[in-house]
C-alpha positions in Angstrom: -20.0 7.9 -13.0 -22.1 5.0 -11.5 -20.7 2.7 -14.1 -17.2 3.9 -13.3 -17.9 3.3 -9.6 -19.0 -0.3 -10.3 -16.0 -1.0 -12.5 -13.5 0.5 -10.1 -15.0 -1.3 -7.1 -14.6 -4.6 -9.0 -11.1 -3.5 -9.9 -10.2 -2.9 -6.3 -11.6 -6.2 -5.1 -10.0 -8.1 -7.9 -6.6 -6.6 -7.2 -7.0 -7.3 -3.5 -7.7 -11.0 -4.1 -4.9 -11.1 -6.6 -2.5 -9.7 -4.0 -3.8 -12.2 -1.4 -1.9 -15.0 -3.1 -3.9 -17.4 -4.2 2.3 15.7 -8.4 4.8 16.9 -6.0 8.5 16.9 -7.0 9.8 16.6 -3.4 12.1 13.6 -2.7 11.1 13.4 0.9 8.1 12.0 2.7 6.7 13.5 5.9 8.2 13.4 9.3 6.7 12.1 12.5 7.9 15.2 14.4 10.3 15.9 17.2 9.9 14.5 20.7 7.6 16.6 22.7 9.4 18.0 25.7 12.4 15.8 24.9 10.8 12.8 26.7 12.5 9.4 26.3 11.2 5.9 26.8 12.6 5.7 30.3 10.8 8.9 31.3 7.4 8.2 29.8 4.7 8.4 32.4 0.9 8.0 32.7 -1.5 5.4 31.2 -0.4 4.1 27.8 -2.1 5.4 24.7 -3.3 2.2 22.9 -3.5 1.6 19.2 -5.0 -1.6 17.9 -3.4 -3.5 15.0 -4.8 -6.2 12.7 -3.2 -8.2 9.9 -3.4 -11.6 8.3 -1.0 -14.2 9.6 -0.5 -17.9 9.0 -3.4 -18.2 6.5 -3.7 -20.0 3.3 -4.5 -16.6 1.8 -1.2 -15.2 2.9 0.8 -14.2 5.9 2.1 -10.7 6.7 3.8 -10.8 10.1 6.2 -8.2 8.8 3.5 -5.6 9.0 3.0 -6.3 12.7 6.7 -6.2 13.4 7.0 -2.9 11.5 4.1 -1.4 13.5 5.7 -2.5 16.8 9.0 -1.0 15.6 7.2 2.3 15.0 5.8 2.2 18.5 9.2 1.5 19.9 10.7 4.4 17.9 7.9 6.7 19.0 8.5 5.8 22.7 12.3 5.9 22.5 12.9 9.0 20.3 9.7 11.0 20.0 8.4 11.2 23.5 5.5 8.8 23.0 2.3 10.7 22.9 2.7 13.9 25.0 5.0 12.1 27.4 2.8 9.0 27.7 3.9 5.6 26.3 2.4 4.3 23.1 1.1 0.7 23.2 0.2 -1.7 20.4 -2.6 -4.3 20.9 -2.5 -6.8 18.1 -4.8 -9.4 16.6 -4.1 -11.8 13.7 -6.9 -12.8 11.3 -7.0 -15.8 9.0 -8.3 -13.7 6.1 -12.0 -14.6 6.5 -14.7 -12.0 7.3 -15.6 -13.9 10.5 -12.0 -13.7 11.7 -11.7 -10.0 10.9 -15.0 -9.3 12.8 -13.7 -11.3 15.8 -10.5 -9.3 15.8 -12.5 -6.1 15.6 -14.4 -7.1 18.7 -11.3 -8.1 20.6 -9.5 -4.9 19.7 -12.4 -2.7 20.6 -12.4 -4.3 24.0 -8.8 -3.0 24.4 -10.3 0.6 24.1 -7.8 1.8 21.5 -7.7 5.4 20.2 -7.5 3.9 16.7 -7.1 0.6 14.9 -4.2 0.4 12.4 -4.7 -2.0 9.5 -1.8 -4.0 8.2 -3.2 -6.4 5.5 -6.8 -7.5 6.3 -9.0 -9.1 3.6 -12.1 -9.2 5.8 -12.6 -5.5 6.6 -16.1 -5.5 5.1 -17.2 -7.5 8.2 -15.0 -5.5 10.7 -15.9 -2.0 9.8 -19.4 -1.9 11.4 -17.7 -2.9 14.7 -15.3 0.0 14.5 -18.0 2.4 13.3 -20.3 1.5 16.2 -17.5 2.1 18.7 -16.6 5.4 16.9 -13.0 4.2 16.6 -11.1 5.3 13.4 -9.6 2.6 11.2 -6.4 3.9 9.6 -4.3 2.0 7.1 -1.4 2.6 4.8 -2.2 -0.6 2.8 -5.9 -0.5 1.8 -7.4 -3.8 0.5 -11.1 -4.1 0.0 -14.1 -1.8 -0.4 -15.1 -2.2 3.3 -12.4 0.2 4.3 -12.4 2.4 1.2 -16.0 3.7 1.6 -16.4 3.6 5.4 -17.0 6.9 7.2 -14.6 5.8 10.0 -11.8 4.6 7.7 -8.8 6.6 6.5 -6.3 5.2 4.0 -3.1 7.2 4.0 -2.1 5.6 0.6 -4.2 4.5 -2.3 -2.8 1.0 -2.4 -2.7 -1.2 -5.5 -5.5 0.8 -7.2 -3.6 4.0 -6.9 -0.3 2.3 -7.9 -1.8 1.0 -11.1 -3.4 4.3 -11.9 -0.2 6.1 -11.2 1.7 3.6 -13.3 -0.7 4.1 -16.2 -0.4 7.8 -15.9 3.4 7.5 -16.1 3.4 5.1 -19.1 1.0 7.2 -21.1 1.9 10.7 -20.1 5.6 10.4 -19.7 6.7 7.4 -21.7 4.0 7.8 -24.3 3.8 4.1 -24.9 1.7 2.6 -27.8 1.7 -1.0 -26.7 1.0 -2.6 -23.3 0.6 -6.2 -22.5 -0.7 -7.2 -19.1 0.0 -10.5 -17.3 -2.5 -10.9 -14.4 -3.7 -13.5 -12.0 -6.5 -15.6 -13.4 -9.7 -15.0 -11.4 -12.6 -15.8 -13.8 -15.6 -13.5 -13.5 -14.2 -11.2 -10.8 -11.7 -9.6 -13.1 -14.0 -9.1 -16.2 -15.3 -5.6 -15.4 -11.9 -4.6 -14.0 -10.0 -5.7 -17.1 -12.4 -4.0 -19.5 -12.1 -0.8 -17.5 -8.3 -1.0 -17.8 -8.5 -1.6 -21.5 -10.7 1.5 -21.9 -8.2 3.7 -20.0 -5.2 2.6 -22.0 -7.0 2.9 -25.3 -8.4 6.3 -24.6 -4.8 7.4 -23.7 -3.6 6.4 -27.1 -2.3 2.8 -26.5 -3.3 1.0 -29.6 -1.9 -2.5 -28.8 -3.4 -3.8 -25.5 -3.2 -7.5 -24.8 -4.3 -9.3 -21.6 -2.8 -12.6 -20.6 -4.3 -14.5 -17.5 -2.3 -17.1 -15.6 -2.9 -19.0 -12.4 -1.2 -17.8 -9.3 0.3 -21.3 -8.7 1.2 -22.0 -12.3 3.9 -24.6 -12.6 5.7 -22.5 -15.2 5.2 -18.9 -16.0 7.3 -19.1 -19.2 4.4 -19.8 -21.6 2.3 -16.9 -20.3 5.4 -14.6 -20.3 6.2 -15.6 -23.9 2.7 -14.5 -24.9 3.0 -11.2 -23.0 6.4 -10.5 -24.6 5.2 -11.3 -28.2 5.8 -8.3 -30.5 8.2 -6.7 -28.0 5.6 -4.3 -26.3 6.6 -1.0 -24.8 5.5 -2.3 -21.4 4.5 -5.5 -19.7 2.4 -4.9 -16.7 2.3 -7.6 -14.0 -0.4 -7.9 -11.4 0.5 -10.7 -9.1 1.6 -11.2 -5.5 5.2 -11.1 -4.5 5.8 -14.9 -4.5 4.6 -15.2 -8.1 6.5 -12.0 -9.1 9.8 -13.6 -8.0 9.1 -16.6 -10.3 8.0 -14.3 -13.1 11.3 -12.3 -13.1 13.2 -15.6 -13.1 11.3 -16.7 -16.2 11.8 -13.3 -17.8 15.5 -13.5 -17.3 15.6 -17.0 -18.7 13.6 -16.0 -21.7 15.8 -12.9 -22.3 12.8 -10.6 -22.4 13.9 -7.0 -23.3 10.6 -5.2 -22.8 10.3 -3.1 -19.7 8.3 -4.9 -17.0 6.2 -3.0 -14.4 5.0 -4.4 -11.1 2.7 -3.0 -8.3 4.0 -2.3 -4.8 3.2 -5.7 -3.5 6.2 -6.9 -5.5 8.5 -4.2 -4.4 10.4 -6.4 -2.0 14.1 -7.3 -2.3 13.4 -11.0 -3.0 11.7 -10.1 -6.3 14.5 -8.3 -8.2 17.1 -10.6 -6.7 15.3 -13.6 -8.2 16.2 -12.1 -11.6 19.9 -13.1 -11.2 21.2 -9.7 -12.1 18.9 -9.0 -15.0 17.1 -6.1 -13.4 17.7 -3.3 -15.9 14.1 -3.6 -17.3 12.2 -4.1 -14.0 10.2 -1.2 -12.5 7.9 -1.0 -9.4 5.1 1.4 -8.6 5.0 1.9 -4.8 3.0 4.2 -2.5 6.2 4.7 -0.5 9.6 6.3 -1.1 12.5 3.9 -1.5 14.3 3.2 1.8 17.8 2.6 0.2 20.9 1.6 2.1 21.5 5.1 3.5 20.0 8.6 3.5 16.5 9.8 4.1 15.0 11.6 7.1 15.0 10.3 10.7 11.9 8.2 10.3 13.3 6.5 7.2 16.5 5.8 9.0 14.6 4.4 12.0 12.6 2.1 9.6 15.8 0.9 8.0 17.4 0.3 11.4 14.4 -1.5 13.0 13.0 -3.5 10.0 15.2 -6.2 8.5 15.7 -6.0 4.8 13.6 -9.1 4.0 10.6 -7.4 5.8 10.9 -4.1 3.9 7.8 -4.2 1.7 5.2 -1.5 0.8 2.9 -3.1 3.4 5.5 -2.9 6.2 6.3 0.6 5.2 2.6 1.3 5.4 2.3 -0.1 8.9 5.3 1.8 10.2 4.2 5.0 8.5 0.6 4.9 9.7 1.6 4.4 13.4 3.9 7.4 13.3 1.3 9.5 11.4 -1.3 8.8 14.0 1.2 9.6 16.8 1.9 12.9 15.2 -1.8 13.9 15.2 -2.3 12.6 18.8 0.7 14.5 20.0 -1.0 17.8 19.1 -4.1 17.0 21.1 -4.4 18.1 24.8 -6.1 14.8 25.6 -5.9 12.0 23.0 -9.2 10.4 22.1 -10.9 8.6 19.3 -13.3 11.4 18.6 -10.5 13.9 18.6 -8.5 11.8 16.2 -11.5 11.5 13.9 -11.8 15.3 13.9 -8.1 15.8 13.3 -8.0 13.3 10.4 -11.0 14.9 8.7 -9.3 18.3 9.0 -6.0 17.3 7.4 -4.8 19.0 4.3 -1.4 18.2 2.8 -0.5 16.6 6.2 3.1 15.2 6.3 3.1 11.5 5.7 6.0 9.3 6.8 7.9 7.9 3.8 4.9 8.9 1.6 3.2 11.8 -0.2 1.3 14.2 2.1 -2.3 13.2 2.7 -5.7 15.1 2.8 -8.6 13.2 4.3 -11.4 15.4 2.9 -13.3 12.5 1.3 -12.7 13.9 -2.2 -9.4 12.4 -3.4 -11.3 9.6 -5.1 -15.0 10.5 -5.0 -16.3 6.9 -4.9 -13.8 5.9 -2.3 -14.0 8.7 0.3 -11.7 7.0 2.8 -8.7 7.4 0.4 -6.6 10.3 1.6 -3.6 10.0 -0.9 -3.3 8.6 -4.4 0.3 9.5 -5.3 2.9 6.8 -6.0 6.6 6.6 -6.7 8.3 4.7 -9.6 11.2 2.6 -8.3 13.9 0.4 -9.8 16.5 -2.0 -8.3 20.0 -0.5 -8.4 23.1 -1.2 -6.4 21.4 -3.8 -4.3 18.5 -1.5 -3.2 15.4 0.2 -4.5 16.0 3.7 -5.9 13.8 6.5 -7.3 13.3 6.7 -11.1 11.7 10.0 -11.8 12.2 12.0 -8.5 8.5 12.9 -8.7 5.1 11.6 -7.4 2.8 10.1 -10.0 -0.9 10.6 -9.5 -3.3 8.9 -11.9 -6.6 9.5 -10.1 -8.0 11.6 -13.0 -7.9 8.5 -15.2 -10.9 7.1 -13.4 -13.1 9.2 -15.7 -11.9 7.2 -18.6 -13.0 3.8 -17.3 -16.4 3.8 -19.0 
């Protein structure tokens, strides 16, 4: 298990850097709950309940302002329609990092000074340096888009989705358990050294699940042309091509796949589940699939929270990360609304006591530290398989995929 821990840790870090850019059968997610006492934004009184929010913006590593906008939209929705927190207004204090550990630590200190009940993570690549600050202040760090090991194994962190690691495990579970594939070729971002252990672990899982043809093709994130790498990945017409890149590269990859007339099914992680990616295919989307930690938003339908997200967040901003920010804010509000007096200590206790807690636009979460043993902060590992149809993402299987048991096959 120690070897599995080392490999999976490398796997999670590698995936996070890659994304930086260089079950249950229910269709619904959780609900943030009804407004307490019918309070509206105009009648909220008392001191505001503050949540901190941190994300990367305007950095060479990436920029995710849509997560901040989605978090603020959730706060606005909570205040306007859900009675805030026990009749008190909810407030968001934000800080943008540049992706470096130093910047994340600086944001942590600034946010702690705001005396928040909790800090919500959007996309933050420097959490390793920030977590000790939150831990010392006894402030929970809660995220729907986990990135690095600093938040995955912290006693003060709670990830309400499993992020890219869970998405790939769930995708592998679907491909081997439902599709029963025999060939899988992976096209992944070229990060020499860092990906070695992770890729070997991935190969082991696939082969132990009966996939006899496993090929790995690395390519630079800023490659001038993805056609040569895609041609290699498509050689032999594999049952599945798995792509591990960030959204900007994914859009270029689907363009190249359409131009090359590739017929193999192509699977992407949630970072690429944004409308810009399938639209880049020019209508050739019948073989594109996406593993996401969140339910599809669609153009209509869903519960009140999904409708609120759809109304408040413009289509271009609807990514798994922005869903994670919106969802996490409302999930925290739901727990705080049950407390007689909201506090960080009370929220920590409430989070640790959760079991199948409703999770907005996602699978229910359980923060018992046992969902993934080596990453105790992970509270939910279920993912949904999506495809692009009628100009929006739609559900493929109608079920949650959970591949956490595959971790035992890494060695």
